[in-house]
N, C-alpha and C positions, 0 to 999 in steps of 0.2 A: 128758755123753756125746754129746748132739746137737751141742754146740758143737765137740767134737773131731772128729766125723764131718764136719761142715760145713767145718771148717778143713782137714781132710785132702782133701776133694773140691776145695776151692778151690786147695790146693797142687798137686794133680794137674792141674787145669785150667791153672794158671800154668805148670807144667813142660811140659805138652803144647803150650801156646802158644809157649813159649820154644824147644822143639825144632822146632816147625813154622816159626818165624821163622828159626832157624838153617838148616834145610833149604832154606827158600825163598831165603835169602841166598846159600847155596852154589849152588843151581841158577841163580839170577840171575847170579852171577859166571861160571858155566860158559857160560850163554847169551850173556852179553856178550862173553866170550872167543871163542866160536864166531862171533858176529856180526862181531867185529873181523877174524877170519880171512876170513870171507866178503866183507866189505867190501874188504879188501886184495886178495883174489882178483879181485873185480869191477873194482877200480881197475887192477890189472895187465892184466886182459883188455881193458879199455877202451883202455889205452895200446897194447896189442898190435894191437887192431882198427884204431885210428887209424893206426898205422904201416903196416898192411896197406893201408888206403885210400890213404895217401900214396904208397906204393910202386906200387899199382895205377894211380893217376893218372899217375905218372911213366912207367910202362911204356906206358900208352895214348898219352901224348904222343909218346914215342919211336916207337912203331909207327905212329901217325898220320902223323908226318913221313915215315917210310920208305915207307908206302903211297902217300902223295902223290907222292913221288919216283918210285916204280915206275909209277904211273899216267901221270906225265909222260913217262917213258921209253917206255912202251907206245904212247902217243899219237904220240910222235916216230917210233917204229919203224913204226907204221901209215902215217904220212905218207910216210916214205922208201920203203916198199914200194909205195905207190900211185904215187909218182913213177917208181920203177923200172919198174912195170908199164906206165905210160903211155909211157915211153921205148921199151920193148920193143914195145909195140903200134904205135908210130908208125914 
């Protein structure tokens, strides 16, 4: 009778460990799946951010060029106005 009770307890322990292992493996698979989706999302975000940075650099170069041109035009106009004022004053 003691042997039967011990055997039954050991079977229950074995079955409990088996269920625990199956539950653990299922949760691990779910976690790995979620991590895969998160990793893919982060990779996509990284590509998106890189593209934004490249676009931003391109826009800055474009605007820098045009601001330089405008500054040159303003300087030219100032010089012309000064020459006109000098002619009128003379």
